[in-house]
N, C-alpha and C positions, 0 to 999 in steps of 0.2 A: 369635410377634410378633418376638422377637429375630432369628430366622432370616430372617424377611421383611425386617427392617431391614437386616441384613447384605447380603442379596441386592440390595436397592434401592441401597445405597451402592456395592456392587461394579458394578452395572449403570451407575450414574451415572459412576463412574470410567472404565469401559470406553468409554462414549459420549464422554466428554471426550477420551480418547486417540485414538479413531477419527476424531472430527469436530472436531479442533483443529489449528491451524497449528503447534503446538509439536511438536518431534521430539526424540528422545533422542541424536542424533548428537553426538559430542564432538570437540574439537580445533578450532583456529582455521581450518583448511582454506583458508588464503589470504586471510583478512581483511586489508584494507589501506585506508589513506586515499586517496581519489581527489582528484587535483588539480582544483579547480573552475575550470578554464579551458576554454572551448569550443573544439572543433576549428575550423579555418578553414571559414567558411560555415555553421556550425552553432551551435546554442544549447543550453543545458542548463537543466533545472528539476527540482525535487525535490518529492515529494508523499508524505504519510503518510495512508493510508486503510484501515488494517487490515492483514490478512495480505499480505505483499509478494508471495507467489506469485500471488495474484489480481490485485493491482494491476499487476504487471509484465505479465501476460497481456493485461490491458485496454488499457494504454497502447500496447503494441506492435501493437495492432490498428488504431490511429488513423493515417490518412493523414498523411504528413509526419514521423512518428516513426521514427527509425533503430533505436533500441534502448532498452530500459529495464533498469537494473541494480538488483538487489535489494540493500538494505543498511540501514544504521542512521544516523539523523540526529536532531538535537534534544536530544542528551544532553550530559553533562559528563565522563564517564569516558573516558580515552584507550584506544584499541585495544579496543573492545568485541567480545565474541564472542556468538554466539547464546545460549549457556547463561547468560552474564552478563546480557545484555539481558532474558532471560526471568525473572530474579530481580526485575525491576521496580525496580531500585535505581540504574540508571545514567542515567535520564532519557531514554534513546533510544527512538525509535519505529521500528517496521519501516517502511521507506520505499523509494521507488524514485527513481533518478536517471535522468531522461529526456533522451536526446540527440535533437534534432529539427532539421528544416529550417525556419527562421523565415519562409522565403518560401512555404512550403506550409501550415504551421500556426503559429498565434501562441501566446504564453504565455496570453493571455486565453482562447483556445479550449481550451487544456489545463486551465485552471481549470474550464471547463464539463465536460470529461471527468471531472475530479476529483469535482465535486459530483454528477454524474449517476451515478457508479459506486459510491457507497457512501452509508450513512446518516450524515450529519454531525451528527445530533442526539443520538447516544448517547455519553455521556462514557466514555472509556476502554473502549470496546467496539465490536466489529464482529461481528455474528452470534454464533457460539459462542465467539469469542475475546475474553477479558476481561483487562484490565490496561492500564496506562498506555502500554505498548509498542504498543498497538493504537489509540491515540488519533488523532484527525483533525488533521492539520497541513498548512497551505498555506504552503510556503516561498517566499521572495522573495530576490532578490539586488540589487535597486536600488529607489530611491524610486518609480520608475514602476511596477515590478512590485508593490510594496506597495500602491499606489493601485488597481491593477487587481484585486488579491486582495481588498481591502476592498469594492470595488464588486461583484465577483462574489458574495461572501458575502451582501451586501445583496440582490442580485438573486435569489439562490436561496432566501433566507429566505421569500420569498412562496410558495414551493412546499411549505413544511413548516409543520405546525401547531405543532410544538415548536421551541424556540430552537436555532439552529445553534451548536454548541459548538466548532467548528473553530478551532484556534489559527492565527494568522498570524504567522510568525516568520522572521527573517533566516536564510538558510542559511549557516552558518559552517564546518561540516565534514560530510563524508559518507564513511562507511566502507563499502566493498564487502563484502557478506556472504560467508560461506563458499561454496565452489564448488558444493556440492550444492544450494544454494538457487537458483542461476541457471537460468533456463528450466525451473523445477521442473515446471510442468504439462505441458510438452512431453515431458519425460523420465519423468514418473510419472502418466500419464493415467488410471490405473485405481485409484489409492489412494482410500480412502473419503472423505477430506477433499476431494480434487479432484472426485470424482464428485458428492458431495452438497452441497458448499459453493462451491468455486471455479467450476466450470462453470455451475451455475445463476445465480450472480452475474454471470458473463460474459454469459450469454444474456440476462439481464434488461437489462444495460447496452446490448446491441446493439438490443434492442427499443425502448428509451427514448431513446437518444442520437440527436440530430438532425444531428450533424456528419458529416463524410466519413470513412468507414472504408477500409482497404485493399481492393483488388479481391478478394482471396481470403477476405474476411470477409463472406460473404453473410448478409444479415439473414433 
């Protein structure tokens, strides 16, 4: 019985390591605060919807999105690193900062991408990833965006039996994550987490999202 218990615990630990967004890389790897000023003709918006590897890949598939940067937002500690955020003591959530063309896609439409691409009813959890750093947050930068975010949350509540627990918070700071997190799925397409968690989530999003995707993202 004791041997069986030890084996079960070991198997559970191995499963968590293989199918978790957490990694053991160390060092700040270029973590820096991003100036929240939109480039000319462009706009920015931030979203926290679980593992940023998945979220980045999803938003970058949407027509009108130039890029998505993986990082940390919603916390209080200065200069957070991945290892520090993973202690669940900084208040930060894994997030993406989306750069987009507002003439092609609106903030309101991006909130639809947000709610379509994850489960907003699970507190401090997305799939196998558990902790406050994986909580659902819809960030806004103006009163108009705050109202849009609230309306979108109310609209999508009709699609879920359980209450949506998404926080709606003002975006005050955004820290770009370590370099190895950027474009993670493109650089690491065969890792177990990407194969069994990230890509199935992405494919589900493409099946359910009714908005416009980029031409190279065939449904």
